[in-house]
C-alpha positions in Angstrom: -12.4 27.8 88.7 -15.0 30.3 87.8 -14.3 32.7 85.0 -16.0 36.1 84.6 -17.6 37.1 81.3 -15.0 39.9 81.2 -12.1 37.3 81.5 -13.6 35.1 78.8 -14.3 38.0 76.5 -10.6 39.1 76.9 -9.4 35.5 76.1 -11.4 35.6 72.9 -10.4 39.2 71.9 -6.7 38.3 72.5 -7.2 35.6 69.8 -9.0 38.1 67.5 -12.3 36.3 68.0 -15.4 38.5 68.4 -16.8 37.7 71.9 -20.5 36.9 71.0 -22.8 35.6 73.7 -22.7 32.1 72.3 -18.9 32.0 71.9 -18.5 33.2 75.5 -20.8 30.5 76.8 -19.1 27.8 74.8 -15.7 28.8 76.0 -17.0 29.1 79.6 -18.4 25.6 79.4 -15.0 24.3 78.2 -13.1 26.1 80.9 -15.4 24.8 83.6 -16.0 21.2 82.3 -12.7 19.7 81.4 -14.0 16.2 80.6 -13.2 16.5 76.8 -16.8 17.1 75.7 -18.3 16.4 72.3 -20.3 18.9 70.2 -23.5 17.0 71.4 -22.5 17.3 75.1 -21.9 21.1 74.8 -25.1 21.6 72.8 -27.2 19.6 75.2 -25.8 21.5 78.2 -26.2 25.0 76.8 -29.3 24.6 74.6 -31.8 25.3 77.4 -29.9 28.4 78.5 -29.5 29.5 74.8 -32.5 28.3 72.9 -31.2 29.8 69.6 -28.0 27.7 69.8 -27.6 25.1 67.1 -25.2 22.2 66.8 -23.8 23.8 63.7 -23.0 26.9 65.8 -21.3 24.8 68.4 -19.3 22.9 65.8 -18.3 26.1 63.9 -17.3 27.8 67.2 -15.1 24.9 68.2 -13.5 24.9 64.8 -12.8 28.6 65.2 -11.4 28.0 68.7 -9.2 25.2 67.3 -7.8 27.5 64.6 -7.0 30.1 67.2 -5.4 27.4 69.4 -7.9 27.8 72.2 -8.8 24.1 72.1 -7.4 20.9 70.7 -9.5 18.4 68.7 -9.1 14.8 69.9 -9.8 12.0 67.5 -9.4 9.5 70.2 -12.8 7.9 69.9 -14.0 6.4 66.6 -17.5 7.8 67.1 -16.9 11.6 67.3 -14.4 14.3 68.0 -13.8 15.5 71.5 -12.5 18.9 72.5 -9.7 19.6 75.0 -9.3 23.1 76.5 -5.8 22.1 77.7 -3.6 22.8 74.6 -0.3 22.0 76.3 1.3 18.7 75.3 0.0 15.8 77.3 -1.3 12.3 76.7 -4.8 10.9 76.9 -6.2 7.6 78.2 -9.7 6.6 77.2 -11.5 3.9 79.2 -13.2 1.5 76.8 -15.8 0.6 79.5 -17.1 4.0 80.6 -15.7 6.2 77.8 -14.1 8.7 80.2 -10.9 10.4 78.9 -8.1 11.1 81.4 -5.1 13.4 80.9 -1.6 12.3 81.9 1.7 14.1 81.7 4.3 12.8 79.2 7.3 14.3 77.5 6.2 14.1 73.9 9.5 15.7 72.7 11.3 12.6 73.8 9.2 10.5 71.5 10.4 12.1 68.3 12.8 9.9 66.3 15.8 11.0 64.5 14.4 9.7 61.2 11.8 12.5 61.3 14.4 15.3 61.1 13.3 16.3 57.6 9.6 16.4 58.6 7.7 19.4 59.9 5.8 18.3 63.0 2.7 20.4 63.6 1.0 18.4 66.4 1.9 15.6 68.7 -0.6 13.2 70.2 -0.4 10.1 72.3 -3.4 8.0 73.2 -3.8 4.9 75.3 -6.9 2.9 75.8 -7.9 0.3 78.3 -9.9 0.1 81.5 -9.7 2.9 84.1 -9.2 2.1 87.8 -12.8 2.8 88.7 -14.1 0.4 86.1 -11.5 -2.2 87.0 -12.8 -2.0 90.6 -16.4 -2.2 89.4 -15.6 -5.3 87.3 -13.8 -7.0 90.3 -16.8 -6.3 92.6 -19.3 -7.7 90.1 -17.2 -10.8 89.7 -17.3 -11.5 93.5 
């Protein structure tokens, strides 16, 4: 889905974030590329269009978006944080072969145990890792 600059500016303004050109472009990228990108992925994609963009700006913008609950930070990969524009509760599966991250629906509320009644839960995450169907097919074909 394509978002207009006006729509993206409104999303930012509603979260009390000043809609600068760089923030608009970063949020637009996240909205149109839902593959759970890293800072490097976003920077590499936008740097040619915005030569003044730095990795620090991307990182700081994503931190701001996280604080405003526009994105969710995923620590699913040991190497670096990934960013998810879908802030609703859902699970993630990471393929250990290709590195792709896939969303899946899950009722996270059903996973809370009674012995946590005294705790304040701020976030819920569930991650699975393994081999995705595409990579399983590729492995089978290479073994034949």
